[in-house]
N, C-alpha and C positions, 0 to 999 in steps of 0.2 A: 257642454255646460251652456245653459241659457243665460244670456246677458239681458237683464231687465231694468229698464229705467223707471223708477217710481217717481212720478210728479205729484206732489201734494203737500199740504201744509201739516207741520208737526207743531206741538205746543211750543211757545204760547201762540193765541190763546188756548186754554184747556177747553176742549169740546169732544165729543165722542169720535168724530171723524179723525181729528188731528191725533187723538191718543192711539186710535187703532192703526193709523198709517205709521206711526213711530214705532209701534209694535211690529209691524210688517217689515219695516226696513232694517231692524235689528235682529230679526230671526235668522236661524241657519236653515239652509234649504238643500235637499238631496242633489238637485241638478240645476241649480240657479244661482247665479251671482247678481246682487242687488246694487244698483247705483241710484243716487237720489238728488233730484232737483227740488228744492223747498220752494213752495209758494208761501208768500207772506203778505197777502193782500189785505188781510185784517190784523190790526194789533190787539184788538179786543172784540168780544162778541157783539158789542154795540156798533161796531165798525163795518160790519158785513153788509155787502149789498149797496154801498155808497161809492159814487165816483169822485176820485181825488186824483190830483196831478201825480202825487207820488205813486199811486197804483198804476197809472199809465206807464211810467218809467219802469216800474218793477214788471209789468207785462212783457216789455221788450227783453228785460233781463232774463225772464224765465225762458223765453223763446231761443235767446242767444246761448244759454246754458244747455237746453236741449240739443241744439245744434252741435254743440261742443261734444257732448256725450256720444251722439251719433257719429260724427265724423272723425273725432280724435281717438275716442275709446272703443269705437266699433260696436257699440250696444245697438242691438237691432230689434228688440221688443220693447214697445211702449206701454206702460201701465199708466192709466189715467182715471181719476175720479170725477165724473161729471157732476155738475152742480143740479140743485133742484130746480123747479119751474119758476125761477126768478130772473127778471129780465137781464139785469147787469151781468150777474155771473154766467148766465148762458151765453150771451154775446162774447164774454171774455173767453169762455171755452172754445167757441167757434173760432175765435181769432187764433188762439194757441194751436188748435188742432189743425186748422187749414194750413198754418204756416209750418207745422211740423210732422204731422202723422204720415204724410206721403213718403217720408224718408225712412220709415221703419218697415220692416217686412211683415211684422205681426203687431196687433194692438189688442190690449186688454183692458176693458172698462169695468170699474169696480163701483157699483151703485151704493154709496154710502148714504146719499140723498135720493129720494125717490121722487118721480112725477115729471121726469124729463120729457116723456111721450105726451104729457098734458100740455106742454108749452107749444107743441106743433101747430095747432089751430090758430094761435095768437101771431104767427109769423106771415109776412108777405111772400110773395113768389120768390124773389131774389133771396131772401133770408132763409127760406126752405131750401133752396138749391144750396147754400153754404152749409145749412144744417146737415144735409145729406153727405156733403164732403167730409163733414167733421166727424159725424157719429155713425153713419150707416155701415153695416158689414164688418164689425169687429171680429177678430178671430175667437175671442172669448169674452164673456161677461161674467161678473160675480155679483149675484144679489143676496140680500141678507135673509130673504123669506120668501115663501111661495105667496104671501100675502100682499106684497107691495105692488104698486102699478106695474104693468107689463112692459117696462122700458126695454128689457133685453130682447123680447119677441118683436117690439115695434122697430127697433133698428136693425133687425134681422141678424141677430148674433149667431155665429156659426156654432158656437159651443156655450152652453149656459151652465154655470155652477151656482149651486145654493150653499153659501157658507155663512151660517150665523156667527156672530161675533163671540169671542170668548175673552175673559178677563182674568188676570191673577187673583188667587184666593188671599185676601187680606184679612179675613175674618178669623178671630181666635176667641176662645171662650173667656179670655181675660177681659173682653169687652162687655160681657154679660151684665156685670154689675152696674153698668151706666144706664140702664133702662129700668132700674128697680125703684123709680120714683114717681109720685103722682104730682100733677095730673099726667095722664097719658099723652104722649106726643105724637103728632102726625107730621110727617116730613114731605115738603116739596122741594126738588132740586132740578134746575134747568134755567135755561135763558128765560127772563121775564119779558115775554113778547106777545102776550094775550093768547095766541093760538097754542101756546104751551099748556094753557088751561088754568093759570094762576087765578084768574077772576072767577072761574067757574068754582074753584076751591074756596076762595073768599066767600062767594055767596052760600056755598054749602056751610061754611063756618058760621055765617050769620044765622042760618036756619038751626044749626046746632045749638048755638048760644041762646037763641030765643026759646028752645025746649029746656034750658038750664042744665045742659049736659056739660060736665067738667071735661076740658081738654086744652091742649096747647098745640100750636102749629108753627113749625119752623119753615120758613122760605129761604132757600139758598140759590144763588145764581146772580148773574149781572142783569141789570135792567137794559132792555133794547134801546130805550132812548128816554129823555127826561119826562115825556108826556106820560109814558107808562108808569114811571116811578111816581109822578104826582098823582095819577089815578089810583095807584095802589095805596098810597098813604091817605088819600082822601075817602076811600072806601073804609079803611080801618077806623078813621076818626069818625065818619059819619054814623057808622054802625056800632060805635063804642067797642070795638074788639081789641083795644090795646092790651087788655090782660090775657088775650088768647093768642094773638098773632105776633110773631117776631121775625124780622128780617135779619139774616145772618151774613149777607153780602156774599162774595165769591169765596169759596172754600176749596182746599186742596190738601193733599198729603194727610197728615195725623188728624188735622182739624177736620176734615171731611169724613175720615173713618169714624172719628168719635160722634159726628152728628149722625150718622148712620145707626151707630151702636146705641146712641141715647134715644132713638126713635122707636115707637111701637107699631106704627103703621106707615106704609108709604103711599102717597096719593099723587098720581100723574094723569090728570085728565086732559091729555094732549089731544089737539086736533091740528097740529102743526103741518103745513103744507108739504114739507119735504120729510116728514118723519117716515122712517123705514124699519126702525128696530126698537128704539127706545132703550139705549144702552144702560141709561140710569136706573131702569127698572131692574135689569140684571144685577147691578151694584147693589140695590136694595135686597134683592132675593138672596144675594151671597150672605147678607147680615141677618137672615132669618126673619125677614119682614113680610107680613101679608100685603098685599098691593091692591089698590083700588085704582083702575085706569079705564081706558075706553077701547071700545070695538073700532080701532082705527090702525089701518096699515099693518105693520108687523108685530104690534103689541100683543095680539091674541096668541102669537107664537111663543110668547114668554109667559103669559099669565093665563093659566087654565081656570076658567070661571067656575067658582065654587070649590076649587081645589087649593090653590095657593093665593087666592084673592077674588076679587070681583071685577067684571067688566060692565061698563054701562054705555049707553049711546053718547055721542059727542054732545057737548053744550047742555047737558042735563044735570044742572046743580042739585036738583031735588033727589035724583037717583044717587048721586055721589054723596049726598048728605045721608040718605038712608043706609047705604053700605057702610059708611064711616060709623054711624050710630050703632049699627049691628056689631061691628068689630070692637068698638070701644066698650060696649056693655057685656060682651061675651068673651071672658078670659080664655076659656077652653078653646073656642073657635079661633081666636087670634093667635093662640100658641100653635094649634094644629096646622093652620095655613102658613104661618112662619116656617115651621119645620118643613112643611111641603116645598116652600120657596127654596130652602136650602138645598134639599134633595134634587130638585129640578136642575138648579144651578150647577151642582156637581156632575150631574148626568149629561147635561147638553151644553153648557156654556163656560167651560174651563179654557185657559189659555192653550193648554195641549191639544185639545180637540180643534180648536180653531186653526192653530198652526199646522197640524197635521193636513187639514183640508186645504189650506193655502199652499202647502208643499206639493200636494197633488196638482194643484193648478199651475204653479209656477215651474214644477219640473216636468211638465208634460212635453212631449217632443215636438215643439213648435217648429224646430228647424229641420225636421225630416219630411 
């Protein structure tokens, strides 16, 4: 029986990585027993990547808890989710891994965020040495798609798994009545941090409104900071989009499901630096929504261009507006693509499929 220590954040805050790690630690495995050290460096999505005294104390707490499970519980396989190419989280990972990884006989890295390899050129010689100690030559890596940056190959992983996320099916036909109202509704959901594409969508909305097209767009998610929030509301007011644009805040549970169910189109024009998969896109697909998104990282693995939605180049608001207009004005196309989204979700992105693949990884004979 493999003893695996999963180090990672679980909700709160609610984010794709935290949700999936929670799913991983609660699942049954054929030949693995899971232990968990919870990271809690961020209390909210707007708290990520900031240096705080409390985070420094928590850093040492995480290290001590990892030592405890290795020494007292005899756990000898370390599972760790490296951060994306952001300075503070990368240095945090280096400190934790240099202090603990040497104690374990095997290491599994799970790339929930992408782009770690892109951070390498930004490091000095000593930092590169520590980076190698922390990350190079893991026994296994898990990537979400073949379309993400080649982080696993860069750190010379001995075994590479490709395991797309899978989520529980929360859609029922009882929700269908929620989107039988006009105007048609576009939905954006994610952290409002510019590179997620909310301002690209706002500009597309401005173009649609200028053409006299009727629509409403709901934005859901936390603002990354006050400046982004002010910029958002300034844009809406400057371009008189108050009748079209609605901010719904952070949603979860039934409120989140109802927001998906009341939408007609999902739009996610992300070019986020650490994007690997776009879990929220799969959530939208589950609810029979056609998707307008970007040719960015792992997103094309979820959205088949022309089948269950459209993919455009990043930062191209005009292209986003054109695809949204096409879907808004063509009821048959919107329905067909929405049905295709649901079918693709059922085929590729269910919880059962995800956990079967994770079981293959976790139950592998690491100790032989």
